[in-house]
C-alpha positions as CSV (number, residue, x, y, z in Angstrom):
1,M,4.5,-20.6,-7.8
2,M,7.9,-22.0,-8.4
3,R,8.2,-20.1,-11.6
4,G,7.2,-16.8,-9.9
5,F,9.7,-17.7,-7.1
6,K,12.5,-18.3,-9.6
7,S,11.8,-15.0,-11.3
8,T,11.9,-13.3,-8.0
9,I,15.3,-14.8,-7.2
10,F,16.9,-13.9,-10.7
11,F,15.3,-10.5,-11.0
12,K,13.9,-8.7,-7.8
13,I,16.6,-9.8,-5.4
14,P,19.5,-8.6,-7.6
15,V,17.6,-5.3,-8.1
16,S,17.1,-4.7,-4.4
17,L,20.8,-5.6,-3.6
18,I,22.0,-3.1,-6.3
19,L,19.7,-0.3,-5.2
20,I,20.5,-0.7,-1.7
21,G,24.3,-1.1,-2.5
22,W,24.0,2.3,-4.5
23,I,22.4,4.2,-1.5
24,V,24.8,2.9,1.1
25,Y,27.7,3.9,-1.2
26,K,26.4,7.3,-1.7
27,V,25.3,7.9,2.1
28,D,27.3,8.0,5.1
29,I,25.8,5.2,7.2
30,S,27.6,6.4,10.5
31,K,26.0,9.6,10.2
32,V,22.5,8.0,9.7
33,W,23.0,5.9,12.8
34,H,24.2,9.3,14.7
35,I,21.0,11.0,13.5
36,V,18.8,8.2,14.7
37,Q,20.6,8.2,18.2
38,H,19.9,11.9,18.7
39,A,16.4,12.0,17.4
40,R,13.3,13.0,19.7
41,G,12.1,9.8,21.3
42,W,8.5,11.1,22.0
43,W,7.9,11.7,18.3
44,F,9.2,8.2,17.5
45,L,6.7,6.7,19.9
46,A,3.9,9.0,18.5
47,A,4.8,7.7,15.0
48,L,4.8,4.2,16.1
49,G,1.3,4.6,18.0
50,L,-0.2,5.8,14.7
51,H,0.0,2.4,13.3
52,I,-2.4,1.2,15.9
53,F,-5.1,3.5,14.8
54,G,-4.2,2.7,11.1
55,Y,-4.9,-1.1,11.7
56,W,-8.2,-0.1,13.2
57,V,-9.2,2.2,10.4
58,S,-8.1,-0.6,8.0
59,G,-10.3,-3.0,9.7
60,E,-13.3,-0.8,9.6
61,R,-12.8,0.1,5.9
62,W,-12.5,-3.7,5.0
63,K,-15.6,-4.5,7.2
64,V,-17.8,-1.7,5.6
65,L,-16.9,-3.1,2.1
66,L,-17.6,-6.8,3.1
67,K,-21.0,-5.7,4.6
68,A,-21.8,-3.8,1.3
69,Q,-21.4,-7.1,-0.4
70,G,-23.6,-8.9,2.0
71,V,-20.8,-10.4,4.3
72,E,-20.9,-9.9,8.0
73,V,-17.5,-10.3,9.9
74,S,-16.2,-9.0,13.2
75,L,-13.8,-6.1,13.4
76,S,-11.5,-8.3,15.4
77,L,-11.0,-10.5,12.5
78,T,-10.3,-7.9,10.0
79,I,-7.6,-6.2,12.2
80,K,-6.1,-9.7,13.0
81,S,-6.1,-10.4,9.3
82,Y,-4.5,-7.1,8.4
83,L,-1.7,-7.8,10.9
84,V,-1.1,-11.4,9.6
85,G,-1.2,-10.0,6.1
86,T,1.6,-7.6,6.9
87,F,3.7,-10.5,8.3
88,F,3.3,-12.2,5.1
89,N,4.1,-9.1,3.1
90,Q,7.2,-8.2,5.0
91,F,8.9,-11.6,5.7
92,L,7.5,-14.0,3.0
93,P,6.9,-11.7,-0.1
94,T,8.5,-14.2,-2.4
95,I,6.3,-17.0,-1.4
96,V,2.8,-15.5,-1.1
97,G,1.1,-12.1,-0.6
98,G,-0.5,-10.7,2.4
99,D,-3.8,-10.1,0.3
100,V,-3.9,-14.0,-0.4
101,V,-3.8,-14.6,3.3
102,R,-6.5,-11.9,4.0
103,G,-8.6,-13.5,1.1
104,M,-8.4,-16.9,2.9
105,D,-9.3,-15.5,6.1
106,T,-12.5,-14.1,4.6
107,A,-13.3,-16.9,1.9
108,R,-15.8,-18.8,4.2
109,P,-18.1,-15.9,5.0
110,C,-17.9,-14.7,1.5
111,G,-18.8,-18.0,0.2
112,S,-15.7,-18.3,-2.0
113,L,-12.1,-17.4,-2.2
114,T,-12.8,-15.5,-5.7
115,K,-15.3,-13.2,-4.2
116,S,-13.1,-12.5,-1.1
117,L,-10.3,-11.6,-3.1
118,T,-12.3,-9.6,-5.6
119,I,-13.5,-7.6,-2.7
120,I,-9.7,-7.1,-1.5
121,L,-8.9,-6.0,-5.1
122,F,-11.5,-3.4,-5.0
123,E,-10.3,-2.2,-1.7
124,R,-6.9,-1.7,-3.2
125,F,-8.5,0.2,-6.1
126,T,-10.1,2.6,-3.8
127,G,-7.0,3.0,-1.9
128,I,-5.2,4.2,-5.0
129,I,-7.9,6.6,-5.8
130,V,-7.8,8.1,-2.5
131,L,-4.0,8.4,-2.9
132,L,-4.4,10.2,-6.0
133,M,-7.0,12.6,-4.3
134,L,-4.4,13.5,-1.6
135,V,-1.5,13.9,-3.8
136,S,-3.7,16.4,-6.0
137,T,-4.8,18.3,-2.9
138,G,-1.3,18.4,-1.6
139,I,0.0,19.9,-5.0
140,I,-2.6,22.5,-4.9
141,L,-2.0,23.5,-1.4
142,Q,1.8,23.8,-1.9
143,L,1.9,25.5,-5.3
144,G,4.9,28.0,-5.5
145,R,6.5,26.7,-2.2
146,F,8.9,24.1,-3.7
147,K,9.7,25.3,-7.3
148,E,12.5,22.9,-7.4
149,V,9.9,20.0,-8.0
150,S,7.6,19.8,-10.8
151,Y,4.4,18.0,-9.9
152,W,2.3,19.1,-12.8
153,P,2.4,15.6,-14.4
154,I,1.2,14.0,-11.3
155,L,-1.5,16.5,-10.8
156,V,-2.8,16.1,-14.4
157,L,-2.8,12.3,-14.0
158,G,-4.6,12.4,-10.8
159,F,-7.4,14.5,-12.1
160,L,-7.6,12.3,-15.3
161,V,-7.9,9.1,-13.2
162,I,-10.4,10.5,-10.8
163,A,-12.6,12.1,-13.7
164,A,-12.3,8.7,-15.6
165,V,-13.6,6.7,-12.5
166,I,-16.5,9.1,-12.0
167,F,-17.3,8.8,-15.6
168,L,-17.2,5.0,-15.6
169,W,-19.2,4.9,-12.4
170,K,-22.1,6.8,-14.0
171,E,-22.0,5.3,-17.4
172,G,-20.6,1.9,-17.0
173,I,-18.4,0.2,-19.5
174,N,-18.0,-3.4,-20.7
175,L,-14.4,-4.2,-21.3
176,G,-15.0,-7.7,-22.8
177,F,-14.4,-6.4,-26.2
178,L,-10.9,-5.2,-25.0
179,E,-10.1,-8.5,-23.4
180,K,-10.7,-10.4,-26.7
181,K,-8.4,-8.1,-28.7
182,I,-5.4,-8.4,-26.5
183,P,-3.2,-11.2,-27.7
184,F,-1.1,-11.5,-24.5
185,R,-2.4,-13.5,-21.5
186,F,-1.0,-11.3,-18.9
187,G,-2.8,-8.3,-20.6
188,K,-6.1,-10.3,-20.6
189,A,-5.6,-10.8,-16.8
190,I,-5.2,-7.2,-16.1
191,V,-8.2,-6.1,-18.2
192,R,-10.3,-8.9,-16.5
193,K,-9.4,-7.6,-13.0
194,I,-10.1,-4.0,-14.1
195,S,-13.5,-5.1,-15.3
196,T,-14.2,-7.0,-12.0
197,V,-13.4,-3.7,-10.0
198,F,-15.7,-1.7,-12.3
199,D,-18.5,-4.3,-11.8
200,I,-18.3,-3.7,-8.1
201,L,-18.1,0.0,-8.6
202,V,-21.3,0.0,-10.7
203,R,-23.2,-1.8,-7.9
204,F,-22.7,1.2,-5.6
205,R,-24.7,3.6,-8.2
206,S,-28.1,2.8,-6.4
207,H,-26.6,2.8,-2.9
208,P,-23.5,4.8,-2.8
209,W,-23.3,5.6,0.9
210,P,-21.2,2.4,1.7
211,L,-18.7,3.6,-1.2
212,V,-18.5,7.0,0.5
213,E,-17.8,5.3,3.7
214,V,-15.0,3.2,2.2
215,I,-13.5,6.4,0.7
216,G,-13.9,8.3,4.0
217,W,-12.0,5.4,6.0
218,G,-9.5,5.3,3.1
219,L,-8.8,9.0,3.4
220,A,-8.5,8.7,7.2
221,L,-6.1,5.8,6.7
222,Q,-3.8,7.6,4.3
223,L,-3.8,10.8,6.3
224,L,-2.5,8.7,9.4
225,F,0.0,7.2,7.2
226,I,1.4,10.5,5.9
227,L,1.2,11.9,9.5
228,H,3.3,9.0,10.6
229,Y,6.1,10.1,8.3
230,Y,5.5,13.8,9.3
231,F,5.9,12.8,12.9
232,L,9.3,11.1,11.9
233,S,10.4,14.0,10.2
234,I,9.9,16.1,13.4
235,A,11.7,13.6,15.3
236,F,14.6,14.3,13.2
237,F,14.5,18.2,13.6
238,L,12.9,18.7,10.2
239,H,10.3,21.5,9.8
240,L,8.6,20.8,6.5
241,P,4.9,21.6,5.7
242,F,2.4,18.8,5.9
243,S,1.3,19.4,2.3
244,F,4.7,18.4,1.1
245,F,4.2,14.9,2.8
246,M,0.7,14.7,1.1
247,V,2.3,14.8,-2.2
248,V,5.8,13.0,-1.5
249,I,4.7,10.0,0.6
250,P,1.9,8.7,-1.6
251,V,4.1,9.1,-4.7
252,I,7.0,7.3,-3.0
253,F,4.7,4.3,-2.0
254,L,2.8,4.1,-5.3
255,L,6.3,3.8,-7.2
256,S,7.3,1.4,-4.5
257,M,4.6,-0.9,-5.5
258,L,6.2,-1.5,-8.8
259,P,7.1,-5.2,-9.1
260,V,10.8,-4.6,-9.5
261,S,12.3,-5.4,-6.1
262,I,11.5,-7.3,-3.0
263,N,8.9,-5.5,-1.2
264,G,10.0,-2.1,-2.6
265,I,13.5,-2.6,-0.7
266,G,16.0,-0.2,-2.4
267,V,13.4,1.7,-4.5
268,R,11.8,3.2,-1.4
269,E,15.1,4.3,0.1
270,N,16.3,5.8,-3.1
271,L,13.0,7.7,-3.7
272,F,13.1,9.2,-0.3
273,V,16.6,10.6,-0.7
274,Y,15.6,11.9,-4.1
275,F,12.5,13.6,-3.2
276,F,13.7,15.1,0.1
277,A,16.9,16.4,-1.5
278,K,14.5,18.7,-3.6
279,V,13.7,20.5,-0.3
280,S,17.3,20.6,0.9
281,V,17.2,17.6,3.3
282,S,20.4,15.6,3.6
283,P,20.6,12.1,2.3
284,E,21.3,10.8,5.7
285,K,18.1,12.2,7.3
286,S,16.1,11.0,4.4
287,L,17.6,7.6,4.7
288,A,17.0,7.6,8.4
289,I,13.2,8.6,8.0
290,A,12.7,5.7,5.4
291,W,14.5,3.0,7.4
292,M,12.9,4.0,10.9
293,G,9.3,3.9,9.1
294,F,10.2,0.5,7.7
295,V,11.4,-0.7,11.2
296,M,8.1,0.3,12.7
297,I,6.2,-1.5,10.0
298,L,8.4,-4.7,10.6
299,C,7.5,-4.4,14.6
300,Y,3.7,-4.8,13.7
301,A,4.5,-7.5,11.1
302,L,6.0,-9.5,13.9
303,V,2.9,-9.1,15.9
304,G,1.0,-10.4,13.0
305,G,3.4,-13.4,12.9
306,V,2.5,-14.2,16.6
307,I,-1.1,-13.9,15.8
308,Y,-0.7,-16.3,12.7
309,M,1.2,-18.9,14.9
310,V,-1.4,-18.8,17.9
311,R,-4.7,-18.2,16.4
312,K,-6.9,-21.3,16.7
313,G,-8.9,-21.1,13.4
314,G,-7.4,-21.7,10.1
315,R,-4.1,-22.8,10.9
316,E,-2.8,-23.2,7.4
317,T,0.9,-23.9,6.8
318,V,2.9,-21.4,4.4
319,S,2.9,-24.1,1.8
320,E,-0.8,-24.6,1.8
321,I,-1.5,-21.0,1.3
322,A,1.1,-20.8,-1.5
323,N,-0.5,-23.8,-3.1
324,E,-4.0,-22.3,-2.8
325,S,-2.8,-19.1,-4.4
326,D,-1.4,-21.1,-7.4
327,R,-5.0,-22.2,-8.0
328,L,-6.5,-18.7,-8.2
329,P,-7.9,-17.8,-11.3
330,E,-6.0,-15.1,-13.3
């Protein structure tokens, strides 16, 4: 953990600062503040309220996936755990991730922390597949509308990944041979995690309905997330088609997941400015959308922090959770 923390300090924080410094240098911050002050308040509230439904959908999706693996938990537990996980992701990203906290919350009903985290890993995997499905659909819907943007590589990648997942689900594959051939420890860990995900995927072949439910909840969740930013754009008097957001928002947040900055800070803002500039949106409005979306997430993260402090069960300290994550198998 200390090695990971030091690498964050010496790499991710400088990257975030450089990227934020660059965007602040390029954009007139006073104009951003002016845009926020004169936005439509009701659309702000609508965008903020969508997060409530988002956490409910997330809780239902996680609950369905746990039940498919023979684990019964309450919806209240999954929603609260998501909120606490958001708190850790936003305010303590250099110490321990929210997924570890969520894993510890369901470790007891799952029977082990490893099984709990494996289910969360599979949940993440299905979320990425859903994002690629939405991106591909959005590109098809908006072909010819935004000639300034070339989305063909993303479309091809999306179809290839989805086709590969369908093939592996039907045929199955053993990645043990690949793990043995990779000389690097990090590469072996990646292959092992992918293999674990496909092991769960194969289990759904005889009983696919829970997987359909999980993907359905995932689609609902991502549509709510995209709609959130669509509402924010309306609040700033933009009139862009929803299909544009179906492409751009998933791409932005997939790229923001790359472990190059603290919680995507700096990467996310620059991507908003870059993609929205392709459809003639000013950098100031693009940055206002990015920052207001982030502020709203922080509001719910604070709710998660309060839940973490007052909940009666599992009062682990941050250091205890960090130490537990250090002992997790790679």
